[in-house]
N, C-alpha and C positions, 0 to 999 in steps of 0.2 A: 340694230343700233347698239354700238358699244359706247363707253364714256367719251372716247375721242376717235376722230377719223383715223389717226395714226394707229391706234389699237385695232380698229376695224381692218385696216390693211394688213397689219402684222399677224393678227390672230386668225382672221377669217380669210381674207382675200389671198394672202401669201402663205397661209398655214399649210404645213405638210404633215403626213402621218408617219408612223414608224418606218414605213418602207420607202420614205422619201417622195411619195406621190402627193401632188397638190390636192387638198381636200375639196376645194371648190370644183375641180374637174371631175371628181367622183360624184358629187352631188348633182352637178349640171354638165353631163357629158356633151361633147360637140354636137351629137345627133339631135339634141332637143333645143339647141340654141339657134336664134336667128342673128343676133349681133352681140358683141362683147365690147364694152368700153373700159379699158384698163384704168384710165385716169379717174373716172367717176365710180369705179368698182361696181359697174352696172351691167346686168345681163338681161337681154330680151329673149324670151323663149318663143318657140315656133307657134305657140297658141296665142301669142300676143301679150302674155303676162310679163311683168318686169320684176326682177329681184335686184336689190341694191344693198351694199354695206355702207353704213354712214356712222357718224359720231354725234353724240348729244352736244358736243361743244360747238356745233354749227347747225342746230336744228332749224334755224331760219332758212337754210338753204333748201329745205323741203317744200318751200312755197310752190304750189302747183303740182306737186308729186302725187297728191290725192291717194295715199296708201289705203289698202283694204286690211292689211295686217302688219303688225310691227312686233318684232321680238326684241325686248330690251334686255341685253346681256350685261351683267354686272351693274344692274340698276342702282344699287345702294351707293355707288360712287359716281354715278352719272349726274348730269345736271337735271334736277327734278322738273325744271320748267319745260323740258322736252315733252314730258307726258301731258302737261297742261296744254301745250300747244297742239299736240297731235290728237288728243282725246276727242275734240269736237269733230274732226275730220272722220275719225273712225265711227263715231255715232251716226253721222250723216250717211256713211257708206254701209252701215250695218256690219262693220268690220270687227276685228278682234285684236287683242294684245296679249302677249305672254311676257312675264317678268321672271328672269332667272338670275339669282344673285346669292352671294354669301352675306351673312349678317355683318354689319359694320356699325355697331352701336345703335342707339335709339334715334335714328335719323329718319329720312323719308322712306327708306326701305322698311323700317320697322312699322311706321305708320301705315304703309300700304298693306302690310301683312295683317295688322290688327283690323283694318277695314275689311279686308277680304274674308277674314275669319267670321265676321259678323254679318256678311252680306250674302244672301242666298243666290244672288246673280253671279257671284264669283266662285271660282274653284281655287283652293290653295293647298299646298302640301309642303311640309317641312321634313327634310330627310337628313339625318345625321349619318356618320360613318357606320353606326350600328344598324341603320336601316339599309344602307347601300351595300355594305360588306366590302367596300373598295379597300379599306385599310383594316388591319387587325389590331388587337390590343398591343401586340408586340411592336407594331409599326408606331403606334402612338407613344409607347414607352421610349422607343429609339429617338423620336422627335424631342421628347423632354430631355433626354440625356445629351442631345446635340445642342441644347441651349434654347430651344423654342419656349417662349413664355407660356405660362398656364392660361393667361388671358387670350393669347393668340390661338392656342390649342382649342379652347372652348369655343372661340369664335369661328375658326376655320373648319373644325371637324364635328362640333356638336351644336352648331347653329345658335350659339348664345348671343343675345343682344344686350346682355348686362354690362359688358365691358365697353368702354368708349373705343372708337375707331383707333386701331393700333397706329401709332405714329402721329396721332392728332395733337396739335399744339394745345388746343383748348377743350378737348373732348371731356375730360373729367370735370373741368370747371363749368362747362355748359350743362353737363349732367347734374351737377350740384345746383345750378340755377333752376333747372326744372324741378328737382326734388324739393327745393326750398320755396317753390311757388313764385319765383322771380321771373318766370315767363308767363305772363298773364295779361290782363287788360291794364294798360298804363296810359291814362288820359293825359292830355295836354294841360299843363298848369299855367294859366295866363299871367300869374305873378312872377314867373321866371322866364328868362330869355332862352331861346332855342339856339344852340350852337350846332353847326354842321361840320362834318368831316368828309372829305372827298377823295376818291381815287379817280384820276382823270385818264380815261382811255383815249388812245389815238385812233387805232383801227378796231378797238374792241370796247368793252363796257366802261361806262362811267357810273360810279356808285356814290350815293350820298347817305350818310347816317345822320339822323336828327336826334339831338340829346339835350336834356335839361339836367342841371345839377340842383338838387333840392336837399339841403342839409348835407349829409354824407352820402346820399344816394345819387347815383348817376342813372337817370331815367332815359332809356332809349325808346323814344316814342314813335319813330317813323323810319322808313327805309325806302330808297328809290334807286332803281337801276335801269339804264337804257344804253343803247349804242347807236352810233351813226348820227348823233345829234350835235348841234353847236350850242354855244352858251346862250343864245336866244331862247332855245327850248328849255334849258335848265332854269333860266331866269323866270320863265312862265311857271315852271313847276314850283319854284319857291313862292312866287306871288299868289299862287292858287291856294296855298295853305294858310290857315288863320294864325300863323305863328308870328310872334315878335322876336326878331332875330338878333343874336349877338354876333360873335365871330364866325366866319366861314374859313375853315382850315383846308389848305391844299398842300400837296407834296412839293418839295423844293424845286423839282424840275419844271414847275409852272413858270419859273423865271427865265427859262431858256428861250432865246430869241430864234425864231424860224428864219432860215436863210432866204426864203422867198419874199417875206414881207418885212423882215427886220424887227418885227414886233413879237413880244412874248404873249403867251396865253394869259398871263396875269393882267396885261394891259387890255387884251381883248375882253376878258371877263369884266374888267372894270367899266368898259364902255357899255356893257349890258347891265350895269348896276350891281354886279357881284363883287364886293370888295374883299378879296381874299387876304388872310394872314398865311404866312408860310410856316408849315410845321417844321420842327427841328429835324435836321438831316442826320438821323442816327442810323447805325447799322441795323439790319433787319432783325438780328437776334436780340438787340437791345429793345427794339420796338415791340417784339413779341413778348419779351419779359415785362415791359410796361403794361401791355394788354392783360397779361396774366395777373399782374398786381391789381389792375383796375376791375377785372371781371367780378370778383366777389361783391363789389359795390353796385353792380349793374342790375337794372330791372328792364326787361324787354317786353314791348307790346306784342303779344302772341300773334295777332292778326296782321298788323301793319308791317311787322318785322319778320314774318315767317320765313321768307326766303333768305334774309340775312342771317337769321339764327341757324338755319340749315347749313349755310356756308361756313359759319364759325365752327360748327360741329365737324365739318368735313375737311377743313384746312389742315394739311398734314405734311410731314417730312417725306422726302422721296426715299425709296428703298433700293439699295444696290443688290440685285439678285445674285450677281456673281460673287460679291464680297460678303453677302449675307449680313449687311450692316445698314443702319439708317444714316442717311446723309444729313448734313446740317442745313442744306438748302430745301426750301418748300417745293412741293409739287405745284406747277403752274397749271391750274385748271379752272373750272367754273367758279370755284370758291375763292380764288385768289384776290379778285378785285374787292369783294366785300371785306376780306380779312385785311387787305392793305389799308383800306379806308378806316377800318376800326383801329388799326395800329396807329394811324395818324391822329385819330381822336385821343388815343391813350397817351401818346407822347406830348400832347398839347394840354394835358390836364395837370394842374398842380395838386398832387394827391395828398399834400399835407394840410392845406387849408380847406380842401373840399370845394374850392371855387374853380370855375372854368376860366383859365387865363393863360397867357403865353408863358412858357418856360424860356428864360433868356439864355442864349448861348452866344456871347459876344465873339468868341473865336470863330464861329461859323457865320458871323454877320447877322445873327438873329437876335434882335433886341426888342 
């Protein structure tokens, strides 16, 4: 299991060695195969065993697969929910899991390593270039001279978890939140309204952040994410919680009317009792900057918002391997929906008064 199915196909299924030979054909030669499914990257062996390459971006597709063993490759940038989903299956099957990854800040990969170090039922090993001998000191010096940052060198070659994920938009700010004790227990305050900010998925995840503004603090008290559900489901989620709600903020495209029905999702949500306000339609980079400005004021409930916190740590720029530069566009992966909803929260907060209320943009029709 790689972070995405696309990576699984590129790196594993279609991967070739220096001699131009497909690696997968060397691991599983035709003599030991009974069947091969190219589309599903699936191989059935003559002894009845099945091997398959998959991505953590679609772990729900493994329903009924009933694996006995899973290798999580690059787990530190994979969707951490995949392990939570697969773990009970492996326990029932008396199975096993292997996690192979590079350090990417103090995220779920770091937490897994710390757990394994203290758990006698787990085996863990940390190998730097000094342990493996793959690179020499001269190689590392050459990387520095070529412009590779010291943080990246320490992360990639010396397994340092101290630096935030390279290219992460909020990595350093989320590290500060942890160091300052702002990722902790944050109880609901009945004297303040709860405001929600949403990212509405069509064929993928819908995310909801639940926040309260108390003085100058923005308290993120809850987080919810699901997929494949309609507004009736999310209306039940809202009503199941003991919160007194203020505004519900949604992205601007909620107003787009569907060709089939002629109705917008704004209208459909309203029929289920969810009265949305439309967040300002700002450029992504402006929204990211608004989130950066807001984050030092934020407190996160560590238990209810654990997945959302991990997503904010992992939300990052894309990297152009050919040009050796960072792109201005974010990577679209498991962390994107949580980060987008958080961005909508940030652009809907009046940061001067400390009150949660709409920012007016008459030119955009947002009043």
